[in-house]
C-alpha positions as CSV (number, residue, x, y, z in Angstrom):
1,X,14.9,7.5,-7.9
2,X,11.9,9.2,-6.1
3,X,10.0,9.5,-8.8
4,X,10.4,5.5,-9.8
5,X,9.6,4.6,-6.3
6,X,7.3,7.3,-5.1
7,X,3.4,7.2,-5.1
8,X,2.4,10.4,-7.2
9,X,-1.2,11.2,-6.6
10,X,-3.6,13.6,-8.3
11,X,-6.9,14.5,-6.4
12,X,-9.8,16.8,-7.0
13,X,-13.5,17.3,-5.8
14,X,-16.4,17.8,-8.0
15,X,-19.9,18.4,-7.5
16,X,-22.3,16.6,-9.5
17,X,-22.4,19.3,-12.3
18,X,-20.3,16.7,-14.1
19,X,-20.7,18.6,-17.4
20,X,-18.3,20.9,-16.4
21,X,-15.5,18.6,-16.0
22,X,-16.2,15.8,-17.6
23,X,-17.7,15.2,-21.1
24,X,-19.2,12.1,-22.0
25,X,-18.7,12.4,-25.9
26,X,-15.1,12.5,-25.5
27,X,-12.9,9.7,-26.2
28,X,-10.4,9.1,-23.1
29,X,-8.5,7.1,-21.5
30,X,-11.0,7.1,-18.6
31,X,-13.7,5.5,-20.7
32,X,-15.5,2.6,-19.4
33,X,-14.6,3.5,-15.8
34,X,-17.3,5.6,-14.8
35,X,-20.9,4.4,-15.3
36,X,-23.6,6.9,-16.5
37,X,-25.4,6.3,-13.4
38,X,-22.4,8.0,-11.2
39,X,-24.0,11.4,-12.0
40,X,-27.7,11.4,-12.7
41,X,-29.3,14.4,-13.8
42,X,-31.5,14.8,-10.8
43,X,-28.8,14.3,-8.0
44,X,-28.7,16.5,-5.2
45,X,-26.3,19.4,-5.1
46,X,-25.1,18.2,-1.8
47,X,-23.6,14.9,-3.5
48,X,-19.8,15.4,-4.0
49,X,-17.3,13.2,-5.5
50,X,-13.7,12.8,-4.5
51,X,-11.4,11.5,-7.0
52,X,-7.8,10.1,-6.3
53,X,-5.4,8.7,-8.8
54,X,-2.9,6.5,-6.8
55,X,0.3,6.3,-9.3
56,X,2.6,3.8,-7.7
57,X,5.5,1.7,-8.4
58,X,3.5,-1.4,-9.5
59,X,0.3,0.2,-11.1
60,X,-2.0,3.2,-11.5
61,X,-5.2,3.1,-9.4
62,X,-8.4,5.5,-9.4
63,X,-10.8,5.9,-6.6
64,X,-13.9,7.6,-7.0
65,X,-15.5,8.5,-3.4
66,X,-19.3,9.5,-3.3
67,X,-20.2,11.7,-0.4
68,X,-23.5,13.0,0.5
69,X,-24.0,16.0,2.8
70,X,-27.3,15.0,4.2
71,X,-27.7,17.7,6.6
72,X,-26.4,21.4,5.8
73,X,-23.2,22.0,8.5
74,X,-22.8,18.3,9.3
75,X,-20.0,16.1,8.1
76,X,-20.5,14.4,4.6
77,X,-21.3,10.6,4.7
78,X,-19.1,7.9,2.6
79,X,-21.8,6.5,0.8
80,X,-19.7,4.4,-1.8
81,X,-16.6,3.6,-4.1
82,X,-16.0,3.1,-7.6
83,X,-12.4,1.8,-8.4
84,X,-10.1,0.5,-11.3
85,X,-6.5,-0.3,-12.1
86,X,-4.1,-0.3,-14.8
87,X,-0.5,-1.5,-15.4
88,X,2.1,-0.5,-15.7
89,X,3.0,1.7,-12.6
90,X,4.4,5.2,-12.9
91,X,7.8,3.8,-12.7
92,X,7.9,2.7,-16.2
93,X,7.3,6.2,-17.2
94,X,10.5,7.5,-15.4
95,X,12.2,8.6,-18.6
96,X,8.9,10.3,-20.1
97,X,7.7,12.8,-17.4
98,X,6.5,15.2,-20.4
99,X,4.3,12.1,-21.5
100,X,2.8,11.8,-18.1
101,X,2.1,15.4,-17.9
102,X,0.3,15.4,-21.3
103,X,-2.0,12.5,-20.2
104,X,-3.3,14.5,-17.2
105,X,-3.8,17.6,-19.3
106,X,-6.0,15.3,-21.7
107,X,-8.2,14.1,-18.9
108,X,-11.9,15.1,-18.7
109,X,-11.4,16.5,-15.3
110,X,-10.4,19.9,-13.7
111,X,-6.6,19.6,-13.0
112,X,-5.4,22.8,-10.9
113,X,-1.6,23.1,-11.0
114,X,-1.1,21.8,-7.5
115,X,-2.9,18.5,-8.1
116,X,-0.2,16.3,-8.9
117,X,2.9,15.6,-6.6
118,X,5.4,13.1,-5.1
119,X,3.6,12.0,-1.9
120,X,5.6,12.2,1.4
121,X,5.5,9.1,3.3
122,X,3.8,10.3,6.4
123,X,0.8,10.9,4.5
124,X,0.6,7.0,3.7
125,X,-0.4,5.9,6.9
126,X,-4.0,5.9,7.9
127,X,-6.0,6.0,11.3
128,X,-9.3,4.2,11.9
129,X,-11.2,3.8,14.8
130,X,-14.3,5.4,16.3
131,X,-14.4,7.8,19.2
132,X,-11.2,7.4,21.5
133,X,-10.8,4.0,20.2
134,X,-8.2,3.6,17.6
135,X,-6.2,1.3,15.7
136,X,-2.9,1.1,14.1
137,X,-2.4,0.3,10.4
138,X,0.3,-1.8,8.5
139,X,0.6,-1.4,4.7
140,X,2.9,-3.4,2.5
141,X,3.2,-2.4,-1.1
142,X,5.8,-3.4,-3.8
143,X,8.1,-0.6,-3.0
144,X,7.5,0.7,0.3
145,X,5.9,-0.1,3.6
146,X,4.0,2.1,6.1
147,X,3.3,1.8,9.8
148,X,1.0,4.4,11.4
149,X,-0.6,4.3,15.1
150,X,-2.0,6.9,17.7
151,X,0.7,6.9,20.7
152,X,-0.9,6.5,24.0
153,X,2.0,6.9,26.3
154,X,4.6,9.7,26.6
155,X,7.5,7.6,26.5
156,X,6.6,6.7,23.0
157,X,6.7,10.4,21.9
158,X,9.7,11.0,23.9
159,X,12.1,8.3,22.3
160,X,10.6,8.5,18.7
161,X,13.0,9.6,16.1
162,X,12.3,13.0,14.7
163,X,10.5,12.9,11.4
164,X,8.4,9.8,12.8
165,X,5.9,12.0,14.5
166,X,3.2,14.3,12.5
167,X,0.4,16.2,13.6
168,X,-2.7,15.4,11.6
169,X,-5.7,17.7,11.5
170,X,-9.0,15.8,10.3
171,X,-12.8,16.9,10.9
172,X,-12.0,19.7,13.5
173,X,-9.6,17.3,15.7
174,X,-5.7,17.3,15.5
175,X,-3.8,14.0,16.2
176,X,0.0,13.5,17.1
177,X,0.6,10.4,15.0
178,X,3.5,8.2,14.8
179,X,3.7,7.4,11.3
180,X,6.6,6.3,8.8
181,X,7.2,5.0,5.3
182,X,10.2,2.7,4.5
183,X,11.2,3.2,1.0
184,X,12.8,0.0,-0.4
185,X,11.2,-2.3,2.3
186,X,8.5,-3.2,-0.1
187,X,7.6,-6.7,-0.9
188,X,8.8,-6.4,-4.3
189,X,11.9,-4.4,-3.2
190,X,12.9,-7.0,-0.6
191,X,13.0,-9.7,-3.1
192,X,15.6,-7.9,-4.7
193,X,17.5,-7.0,-1.7
194,X,17.3,-10.5,-0.6
195,X,18.6,-11.8,-4.0
196,X,21.4,-9.4,-3.8
197,X,20.2,-7.6,-6.9
198,X,18.8,-4.4,-5.3
199,X,21.8,-2.3,-6.7
200,X,22.3,-4.0,-9.8
201,X,20.9,-3.6,-13.3
202,X,20.2,-7.4,-13.9
203,X,23.1,-8.0,-16.1
204,X,22.5,-10.3,-18.7
205,X,23.8,-13.9,-18.0
206,X,23.8,-13.2,-14.2
207,X,21.4,-15.7,-12.0
208,X,20.4,-14.4,-8.4
209,X,20.1,-17.5,-6.2
210,X,18.5,-17.8,-2.7
211,X,18.0,-20.5,-0.2
212,X,14.1,-19.1,-0.5
213,X,13.5,-20.5,-3.8
214,X,12.9,-24.2,-5.4
215,X,16.4,-26.0,-6.1
216,X,15.2,-26.6,-9.8
217,X,13.8,-23.0,-10.4
218,X,15.3,-20.8,-13.3
219,X,13.2,-18.0,-14.2
220,X,13.1,-14.3,-15.3
221,X,11.1,-11.6,-13.4
222,X,10.7,-8.1,-14.8
223,X,10.4,-5.3,-12.1
224,X,11.2,-1.8,-12.8
225,X,11.7,-2.0,-16.3
226,X,14.6,-4.3,-15.4
227,X,15.0,-7.9,-16.3
228,X,16.3,-10.4,-13.5
229,X,17.2,-13.8,-14.1
230,X,17.0,-15.7,-10.6
231,X,16.7,-19.3,-9.2
232,X,17.2,-21.8,-6.5
233,X,20.5,-22.8,-4.9
234,X,22.1,-25.5,-7.0
235,X,23.9,-26.8,-4.2
236,X,23.9,-25.8,-0.4
237,X,20.8,-25.2,2.0
238,X,17.4,-24.7,1.0
239,X,14.2,-24.1,3.6
240,X,13.0,-21.8,6.3
241,X,16.0,-21.5,7.9
242,X,18.5,-20.2,5.7
243,X,15.7,-18.6,4.0
244,X,15.3,-16.6,7.2
245,X,18.7,-15.5,7.6
246,X,18.8,-14.2,4.1
247,X,15.6,-12.0,4.7
248,X,16.7,-11.0,8.1
249,X,19.5,-9.1,6.7
250,X,17.3,-7.0,4.9
251,X,15.4,-5.4,8.0
252,X,17.6,-6.2,11.0
253,X,18.5,-3.0,12.7
254,X,17.2,-0.7,10.0
255,X,13.7,0.1,11.1
256,X,12.5,1.8,14.4
257,X,10.9,-0.3,17.0
258,X,8.5,1.5,19.3
259,X,7.8,-0.4,22.5
260,X,4.2,0.4,22.3
261,X,3.3,-1.8,19.4
262,X,3.4,-4.8,20.9
263,X,0.3,-3.7,23.2
264,X,-1.4,-2.2,20.3
265,X,-4.2,-3.2,17.6
266,X,-3.3,-3.0,14.2
267,X,-5.2,-3.6,10.7
268,X,-2.7,-4.9,8.0
269,X,-3.2,-4.3,4.4
270,X,-1.9,-5.0,0.5
271,X,0.4,-7.7,0.3
272,X,-0.1,-8.9,4.1
273,X,-3.7,-9.6,3.1
274,X,-2.7,-11.1,-0.4
275,X,-0.1,-13.7,1.1
276,X,-2.7,-14.7,3.8
277,X,-5.2,-15.4,1.2
278,X,-2.7,-17.2,-1.2
279,X,-1.9,-19.5,1.6
280,X,-5.4,-19.9,2.6
281,X,-5.0,-18.4,6.3
282,X,-7.8,-16.4,5.4
283,X,-10.9,-15.8,3.1
284,X,-10.6,-13.6,0.3
285,X,-13.9,-11.8,0.7
286,X,-14.0,-11.2,4.2
287,X,-10.3,-11.2,5.6
288,X,-9.7,-12.6,9.2
289,X,-7.4,-12.3,12.1
290,X,-4.1,-13.8,12.5
291,X,-1.3,-13.5,14.7
292,X,2.3,-12.6,13.9
293,X,3.4,-16.1,14.6
294,X,0.9,-17.2,11.8
295,X,3.1,-16.0,9.2
296,X,6.0,-17.7,10.9
297,X,4.0,-20.9,10.7
298,X,3.0,-20.8,7.3
299,X,6.6,-19.7,6.1
300,X,8.0,-22.9,7.6
301,X,5.5,-25.0,6.1
302,X,6.0,-23.5,2.8
303,X,9.8,-23.1,3.1
304,X,10.4,-26.7,4.0
305,X,8.5,-28.2,1.4
306,X,10.1,-26.4,-1.5
307,X,10.8,-29.7,-3.3
308,X,7.3,-30.2,-3.5
309,X,6.4,-26.5,-4.7
310,X,3.2,-25.9,-6.4
311,X,2.1,-22.5,-5.9
312,X,1.4,-20.0,-8.5
313,X,4.2,-17.7,-7.0
314,X,7.8,-19.2,-6.9
315,X,8.5,-16.1,-4.4
316,X,6.0,-17.5,-1.8
317,X,8.6,-18.8,0.7
318,X,10.6,-15.6,0.4
319,X,7.5,-13.4,0.9
320,X,6.4,-15.2,4.0
321,X,9.6,-15.3,5.5
322,X,10.1,-11.7,4.9
323,X,6.8,-10.5,6.1
324,X,7.7,-12.6,9.4
325,X,11.4,-10.8,9.7
326,X,9.7,-7.4,8.9
327,X,7.0,-7.7,11.7
328,X,9.2,-9.3,14.4
329,X,12.8,-8.0,13.6
330,X,12.1,-5.2,11.7
331,X,9.0,-3.3,13.7
332,X,9.5,-5.5,16.8
333,X,6.0,-7.1,17.0
334,X,5.4,-9.9,19.6
335,X,4.5,-13.1,18.2
336,X,1.3,-13.1,20.0
337,X,0.6,-9.6,18.5
338,X,-3.1,-10.0,16.8
339,X,-3.6,-8.3,13.3
340,X,-6.9,-7.9,11.7
341,X,-6.5,-8.5,7.7
342,X,-8.9,-6.7,5.8
343,X,-9.4,-5.1,2.1
344,X,-12.5,-3.1,3.4
345,X,-13.6,-1.3,6.3
346,X,-17.6,-0.8,6.2
347,X,-17.3,-2.0,2.6
348,X,-15.1,0.6,1.7
349,X,-11.6,-0.3,0.6
350,X,-9.3,1.2,2.6
351,X,-5.9,3.1,2.1
352,X,-4.1,6.4,2.1
353,X,-6.2,7.5,-0.9
354,X,-9.3,7.4,1.1
355,X,-7.6,9.6,4.1
356,X,-6.1,12.0,1.4
357,X,-9.5,12.6,-0.1
358,X,-11.1,13.4,3.7
359,X,-8.1,15.8,4.0
360,X,-8.8,17.5,0.6
361,X,-12.5,17.8,1.5
362,X,-11.5,19.5,4.7
363,X,-9.0,21.9,2.9
364,X,-12.0,22.8,0.9
365,X,-13.9,23.8,4.0
366,X,-16.4,20.9,2.7
367,X,-16.1,19.2,6.2
368,X,-17.7,21.5,8.4
Protein backbone atom coordinates (compact mmCIF):
# COMPACT_ATOMS: atom_id res chain seq x y z
CA UNK A 1 0.00 0.00 0.00
CA UNK A 2 2.87 2.38 0.72
CA UNK A 3 4.09 2.00 -2.83
CA UNK A 4 0.68 2.63 -4.31
CA UNK A 5 -0.15 5.73 -2.29
CA UNK A 6 3.24 7.20 -1.43
CA UNK A 7 5.19 9.71 -3.44
CA UNK A 8 8.39 8.34 -4.90
CA UNK A 9 11.00 10.79 -6.02
CA UNK A 10 14.21 10.92 -8.01
CA UNK A 11 16.52 13.84 -7.61
CA UNK A 12 19.81 14.96 -9.07
CA UNK A 13 21.78 18.10 -9.74
CA UNK A 14 23.80 18.71 -12.89
CA UNK A 15 26.01 21.52 -14.00
CA UNK A 16 25.66 22.55 -17.60
CA UNK A 17 28.16 19.99 -18.84
CA UNK A 18 25.04 18.29 -20.09
CA UNK A 19 26.75 15.94 -22.52
CA UNK A 20 27.81 13.81 -19.59
CA UNK A 21 24.29 13.16 -18.46
CA UNK A 22 21.97 13.98 -21.34
CA UNK A 23 22.54 12.64 -24.87
CA UNK A 24 20.47 14.69 -27.33
CA UNK A 25 20.62 12.13 -30.11
CA UNK A 26 19.07 9.46 -27.90
CA UNK A 27 15.36 8.71 -28.24
CA UNK A 28 14.01 8.74 -24.71
CA UNK A 29 10.75 9.09 -22.89
CA UNK A 30 11.88 12.59 -21.87
CA UNK A 31 12.00 13.84 -25.47
CA UNK A 32 10.20 17.13 -25.85
CA UNK A 33 10.47 18.08 -22.18
CA UNK A 34 13.89 19.70 -22.34
CA UNK A 35 14.45 22.59 -24.71
CA UNK A 36 17.74 22.95 -26.56
CA UNK A 37 18.13 26.36 -24.93
CA UNK A 38 18.13 24.76 -21.50
CA UNK A 39 21.81 24.03 -21.67
CA UNK A 40 23.50 26.51 -24.01
CA UNK A 41 27.14 25.95 -24.92
CA UNK A 42 28.33 29.27 -23.53
CA UNK A 43 26.57 29.02 -20.17
CA UNK A 44 28.58 29.83 -17.06
CA UNK A 45 29.84 26.99 -14.91
CA UNK A 46 27.96 28.61 -12.04
CA UNK A 47 24.63 27.60 -13.61
CA UNK A 48 23.12 24.51 -12.03
CA UNK A 49 20.02 22.41 -12.67
CA UNK A 50 18.13 20.63 -9.95
CA UNK A 51 15.91 17.92 -11.45
CA UNK A 52 13.12 16.38 -9.38
CA UNK A 53 10.67 13.65 -10.41
CA UNK A 54 7.47 13.48 -8.37
CA UNK A 55 5.91 10.07 -8.96
CA UNK A 56 2.63 10.46 -7.09
CA UNK A 57 -0.61 8.52 -6.96
CA UNK A 58 -2.39 10.48 -9.70
CA UNK A 59 0.45 11.37 -12.05
CA UNK A 60 4.20 11.70 -12.55
CA UNK A 61 5.62 15.20 -12.65
CA UNK A 62 9.09 16.53 -13.52
CA UNK A 63 10.52 19.80 -12.23
CA UNK A 64 13.73 21.23 -13.69
CA UNK A 65 14.97 24.17 -11.61
CA UNK A 66 17.64 26.56 -12.87
CA UNK A 67 19.98 28.06 -10.27
CA UNK A 68 22.70 30.66 -10.82
CA UNK A 69 25.43 31.33 -8.29
CA UNK A 70 26.30 34.87 -9.33
CA UNK A 71 28.94 35.46 -6.66
CA UNK A 72 31.20 32.64 -5.41
CA UNK A 73 30.45 31.77 -1.80
CA UNK A 74 26.93 33.20 -1.86
CA UNK A 75 23.65 31.30 -2.09
CA UNK A 76 22.52 30.27 -5.59
CA UNK A 77 19.51 32.17 -6.92
CA UNK A 78 16.50 30.34 -8.33
CA UNK A 79 15.94 31.77 -11.80
CA UNK A 80 13.38 29.54 -13.45
CA UNK A 81 11.56 26.22 -13.76
CA UNK A 82 10.56 23.85 -16.54
CA UNK A 83 7.63 21.59 -15.67
CA UNK A 84 5.83 18.71 -17.34
CA UNK A 85 3.56 15.87 -16.23
CA UNK A 86 2.20 12.57 -17.48
CA UNK A 87 -0.50 10.14 -16.40
CA UNK A 88 -1.10 7.56 -14.95
CA UNK A 89 0.66 7.86 -11.62
CA UNK A 90 3.08 5.46 -9.99
CA UNK A 91 0.19 3.59 -8.38
CA UNK A 92 -0.69 2.17 -11.80
CA UNK A 93 2.63 0.26 -11.71
CA UNK A 94 2.33 -1.16 -8.20
CA UNK A 95 2.59 -4.69 -9.59
CA UNK A 96 5.43 -3.82 -11.98
CA UNK A 97 8.35 -2.55 -9.86
CA UNK A 98 10.92 -4.02 -12.28
CA UNK A 99 9.44 -2.00 -15.14
CA UNK A 100 9.71 1.21 -13.13
CA UNK A 101 13.32 0.40 -12.24
CA UNK A 102 14.20 -0.20 -15.89
CA UNK A 103 12.65 3.11 -16.94
CA UNK A 104 14.92 4.99 -14.57
CA UNK A 105 17.95 3.00 -15.76
CA UNK A 106 17.20 4.02 -19.35
CA UNK A 107 16.89 7.71 -18.55
CA UNK A 108 19.56 10.03 -19.99
CA UNK A 109 20.53 11.25 -16.52
CA UNK A 110 23.03 10.06 -13.98
CA UNK A 111 20.96 8.05 -11.49
CA UNK A 112 22.80 7.25 -8.23
CA UNK A 113 21.65 4.21 -6.29
CA UNK A 114 20.01 6.29 -3.55
CA UNK A 115 18.18 8.71 -5.83
CA UNK A 116 14.81 6.92 -5.77
CA UNK A 117 12.86 6.36 -2.56
CA UNK A 118 9.43 6.51 -0.95
CA UNK A 119 9.00 9.92 0.57
CA UNK A 120 8.51 10.32 4.30
CA UNK A 121 5.39 12.43 4.85
CA UNK A 122 7.25 15.02 6.91
CA UNK A 123 9.23 16.08 3.82
CA UNK A 124 6.10 16.98 1.86
CA UNK A 125 5.59 20.10 3.99
CA UNK A 126 7.04 23.40 2.92
CA UNK A 127 8.24 26.56 4.59
CA UNK A 128 8.03 29.98 2.95
CA UNK A 129 8.73 33.43 4.24
CA UNK A 130 11.33 36.14 4.52
CA UNK A 131 13.56 36.84 7.53
CA UNK A 132 11.58 36.03 10.69
CA UNK A 133 8.18 36.20 9.06
CA UNK A 134 6.99 32.74 8.11
CA UNK A 135 3.78 31.28 6.80
CA UNK A 136 2.42 27.78 7.09
CA UNK A 137 1.39 25.66 4.15
CA UNK A 138 -1.52 23.36 3.39
CA UNK A 139 -1.32 20.90 0.54
CA UNK A 140 -4.22 18.73 -0.61
CA UNK A 141 -3.32 15.97 -3.04
CA UNK A 142 -5.29 13.03 -4.32
CA UNK A 143 -4.13 10.49 -1.74
CA UNK A 144 -2.83 12.58 1.15
CA UNK A 145 -2.90 16.01 2.73
CA UNK A 146 -0.13 17.91 4.50
CA UNK A 147 0.13 20.73 7.02
CA UNK A 148 3.36 22.51 7.92
CA UNK A 149 4.13 25.61 9.97
CA UNK A 150 6.82 27.04 12.22
CA UNK A 151 5.47 27.03 15.82
CA UNK A 152 5.72 30.34 17.63
CA UNK A 153 4.57 29.17 21.07
CA UNK A 154 6.24 26.82 23.52
CA UNK A 155 2.81 25.29 24.28
CA UNK A 156 2.57 24.01 20.71
CA UNK A 157 5.94 22.27 21.01
CA UNK A 158 4.98 20.72 24.34
CA UNK A 159 1.54 19.46 23.26
CA UNK A 160 2.38 18.20 19.79
CA UNK A 161 2.34 14.40 19.39
CA UNK A 162 5.61 12.62 18.82
CA UNK A 163 6.42 12.40 15.15
CA UNK A 164 4.75 15.70 14.23
CA UNK A 165 7.84 17.82 14.89
CA UNK A 166 10.96 17.70 12.79
CA UNK A 167 14.20 19.63 12.74
CA UNK A 168 14.89 20.89 9.26
CA UNK A 169 18.20 22.42 8.22
CA UNK A 170 18.35 24.69 5.20
CA UNK A 171 21.01 27.18 4.20
CA UNK A 172 22.85 27.08 7.53
CA UNK A 173 19.71 27.57 9.65
CA UNK A 174 17.81 24.97 11.65
CA UNK A 175 14.01 25.11 11.97
CA UNK A 176 11.80 23.16 14.36
CA UNK A 177 8.77 22.54 12.20
CA UNK A 178 5.34 21.16 12.89
CA UNK A 179 4.69 19.00 9.86
CA UNK A 180 2.53 15.99 9.19
CA UNK A 181 1.23 14.12 6.17
CA UNK A 182 -2.11 12.32 6.52
CA UNK A 183 -2.23 9.39 4.12
CA UNK A 184 -5.76 8.54 3.00
CA UNK A 185 -7.03 12.09 3.56
CA UNK A 186 -6.35 13.45 0.08
CA UNK A 187 -9.30 14.62 -1.97
CA UNK A 188 -9.74 11.46 -4.06
CA UNK A 189 -9.14 9.10 -1.16
CA UNK A 190 -11.75 11.09 0.78
CA UNK A 191 -14.26 10.53 -2.02
CA UNK A 192 -13.87 6.78 -1.59
CA UNK A 193 -14.14 7.08 2.19
CA UNK A 194 -17.27 9.21 1.90
CA UNK A 195 -18.82 6.69 -0.49
CA UNK A 196 -17.88 3.85 1.86
CA UNK A 197 -15.71 2.31 -0.86
CA UNK A 198 -12.22 2.88 0.55
CA UNK A 199 -11.66 -0.71 1.65
CA UNK A 200 -13.48 -2.39 -1.21
CA UNK A 201 -12.48 -3.48 -4.69
CA UNK A 202 -15.38 -1.82 -6.52
CA UNK A 203 -17.39 -5.01 -6.92
CA UNK A 204 -19.24 -5.28 -10.23
CA UNK A 205 -22.90 -4.52 -9.88
CA UNK A 206 -22.54 -2.56 -6.63
CA UNK A 207 -23.20 1.18 -6.76
CA UNK A 208 -21.95 3.46 -3.98
CA UNK A 209 -24.36 6.30 -3.26
CA UNK A 210 -24.11 9.63 -1.51
CA UNK A 211 -26.20 12.65 -0.57
CA UNK A 212 -23.38 14.74 -2.05
CA UNK A 213 -24.23 13.67 -5.60
CA UNK A 214 -27.10 14.60 -7.95
CA UNK A 215 -30.04 12.21 -7.46
CA UNK A 216 -30.13 11.29 -11.15
CA UNK A 217 -26.41 10.53 -11.40
CA UNK A 218 -25.21 7.06 -12.39
CA UNK A 219 -21.52 6.93 -13.34
CA UNK A 220 -18.20 5.12 -13.19
CA UNK A 221 -14.91 6.34 -11.74
CA UNK A 222 -11.50 4.68 -12.03
CA UNK A 223 -9.02 5.41 -9.27
CA UNK A 224 -5.90 3.45 -8.41
CA UNK A 225 -6.68 0.98 -11.17
CA UNK A 226 -10.08 0.07 -9.65
CA UNK A 227 -13.43 0.87 -11.27
CA UNK A 228 -16.14 2.19 -8.95
CA UNK A 229 -19.83 2.62 -9.78
CA UNK A 230 -21.40 5.55 -7.96
CA UNK A 231 -24.50 7.71 -7.99
CA UNK A 232 -26.86 9.92 -6.04
CA UNK A 233 -29.41 8.77 -3.49
CA UNK A 234 -32.51 7.51 -5.27
CA UNK A 235 -34.50 8.28 -2.16
CA UNK A 236 -33.74 10.20 0.99
CA UNK A 237 -31.91 13.44 1.68
CA UNK A 238 -29.67 15.37 -0.65
CA UNK A 239 -27.82 18.65 -0.23
CA UNK A 240 -25.24 20.32 1.99
CA UNK A 241 -26.37 19.23 5.46
CA UNK A 242 -26.62 15.47 4.77
CA UNK A 243 -23.51 15.67 2.60
CA UNK A 244 -21.56 17.39 5.37
CA UNK A 245 -22.62 14.66 7.78
CA UNK A 246 -21.08 12.11 5.42
CA UNK A 247 -17.75 13.88 4.92
CA UNK A 248 -17.52 14.76 8.60
CA UNK A 249 -17.22 11.07 9.44
CA UNK A 250 -14.05 10.95 7.35
CA UNK A 251 -12.13 13.56 9.38
CA UNK A 252 -13.77 14.06 12.77
CA UNK A 253 -11.45 13.09 15.61
CA UNK A 254 -8.79 11.73 13.25
CA UNK A 255 -6.46 14.71 12.83
CA UNK A 256 -4.42 16.61 15.40
CA UNK A 257 -5.61 20.17 16.01
CA UNK A 258 -2.85 22.54 17.16
CA UNK A 259 -4.47 25.65 18.67
CA UNK A 260 -1.86 27.89 17.11
CA UNK A 261 -3.15 27.41 13.56
CA UNK A 262 -6.14 29.66 14.23
CA UNK A 263 -3.75 32.59 14.64
CA UNK A 264 -1.30 31.69 11.86
CA UNK A 265 -1.08 32.64 8.20
CA UNK A 266 -1.24 29.85 5.64
CA UNK A 267 -0.76 29.30 1.94
CA UNK A 268 -3.03 26.61 0.44
CA UNK A 269 -2.10 24.65 -2.67
CA UNK A 270 -3.16 21.90 -5.06
CA UNK A 271 -6.83 20.87 -4.79
CA UNK A 272 -7.60 23.78 -2.45
CA UNK A 273 -6.59 26.01 -5.34
CA UNK A 274 -8.22 23.93 -8.06
CA UNK A 275 -11.66 23.77 -6.43
CA UNK A 276 -11.59 27.48 -5.67
CA UNK A 277 -10.85 28.11 -9.36
CA UNK A 278 -13.58 25.68 -10.46
CA UNK A 279 -16.18 27.67 -8.52
CA UNK A 280 -14.92 31.13 -9.56
CA UNK A 281 -13.81 32.05 -6.05
CA UNK A 282 -10.32 32.93 -7.33
CA UNK A 283 -8.67 33.61 -10.67
CA UNK A 284 -6.76 30.73 -12.28
CA UNK A 285 -3.68 32.81 -13.09
CA UNK A 286 -3.41 35.06 -10.05
CA UNK A 287 -4.98 33.03 -7.25
CA UNK A 288 -6.50 34.96 -4.39
CA UNK A 289 -7.27 35.27 -0.70
CA UNK A 290 -10.17 33.41 0.92
CA UNK A 291 -11.45 32.70 4.39
CA UNK A 292 -12.34 29.20 5.51
CA UNK A 293 -15.97 30.25 5.65
CA UNK A 294 -15.86 31.00 1.91
CA UNK A 295 -15.42 27.30 1.17
CA UNK A 296 -18.45 26.48 3.32
CA UNK A 297 -20.51 29.19 1.66
CA UNK A 298 -19.69 27.86 -1.78
CA UNK A 299 -20.29 24.26 -0.67
CA UNK A 300 -23.78 25.19 0.50
CA UNK A 301 -24.49 27.01 -2.74
CA UNK A 302 -23.41 24.05 -4.89
CA UNK A 303 -24.84 21.24 -2.76
CA UNK A 304 -28.25 22.84 -2.25
CA UNK A 305 -28.65 23.19 -6.02
CA UNK A 306 -27.70 19.67 -7.09
CA UNK A 307 -30.88 19.28 -9.14
CA UNK A 308 -29.60 22.07 -11.37
CA UNK A 309 -26.08 20.68 -11.39
CA UNK A 310 -24.09 21.80 -14.44
CA UNK A 311 -20.45 21.45 -13.35
CA UNK A 312 -17.84 19.45 -15.20
CA UNK A 313 -17.23 17.39 -12.05
CA UNK A 314 -20.09 15.52 -10.38
CA UNK A 315 -17.95 15.44 -7.19
CA UNK A 316 -17.89 19.23 -6.78
CA UNK A 317 -20.38 19.29 -3.89
CA UNK A 318 -18.58 16.45 -2.12
CA UNK A 319 -15.15 18.01 -2.69
CA UNK A 320 -16.13 21.44 -1.37
CA UNK A 321 -17.86 19.91 1.64
CA UNK A 322 -14.85 17.75 2.37
CA UNK A 323 -12.46 20.71 2.13
CA UNK A 324 -14.68 22.61 4.56
CA UNK A 325 -14.77 19.70 7.01
CA UNK A 326 -11.03 19.10 6.68
CA UNK A 327 -10.20 22.73 7.46
CA UNK A 328 -12.73 23.25 10.26
CA UNK A 329 -13.26 19.89 11.93
CA UNK A 330 -10.03 18.23 10.85
CA UNK A 331 -7.32 20.83 11.40
CA UNK A 332 -9.41 23.09 13.62
CA UNK A 333 -9.23 26.33 11.65
CA UNK A 334 -11.66 29.11 12.52
CA UNK A 335 -14.23 30.33 9.98
CA UNK A 336 -12.31 33.60 9.81
CA UNK A 337 -8.89 32.05 9.13
CA UNK A 338 -7.39 33.64 6.01
CA UNK A 339 -5.84 31.42 3.34
CA UNK A 340 -3.64 32.64 0.50
CA UNK A 341 -4.36 30.40 -2.48
CA UNK A 342 -1.56 30.32 -4.99
CA UNK A 343 0.17 28.09 -7.49
CA UNK A 344 3.30 30.19 -7.63
CA UNK A 345 5.42 32.32 -5.33
CA UNK A 346 7.75 34.74 -7.15
CA UNK A 347 6.56 33.17 -10.42
CA UNK A 348 7.84 29.69 -9.44
CA UNK A 349 5.37 26.90 -8.79
CA UNK A 350 5.58 25.93 -5.14
CA UNK A 351 5.63 22.45 -3.67
CA UNK A 352 7.73 19.94 -1.78
CA UNK A 353 9.79 19.28 -4.92
CA UNK A 354 11.35 22.76 -4.72
CA UNK A 355 12.10 22.37 -1.02
CA UNK A 356 13.66 18.96 -1.63
CA UNK A 357 15.83 20.44 -4.38
CA UNK A 358 17.06 23.16 -2.02
CA UNK A 359 17.88 20.45 0.50
CA UNK A 360 19.78 18.52 -2.19
CA UNK A 361 21.83 21.59 -3.06
CA UNK A 362 22.82 21.96 0.57
CA UNK A 363 23.70 18.28 0.97
CA UNK A 364 26.09 18.64 -1.98
CA UNK A 365 27.73 21.68 -0.42
CA UNK A 366 26.47 24.03 -3.13
CA UNK A 367 24.47 26.33 -0.87
CA UNK A 368 27.43 27.91 0.89
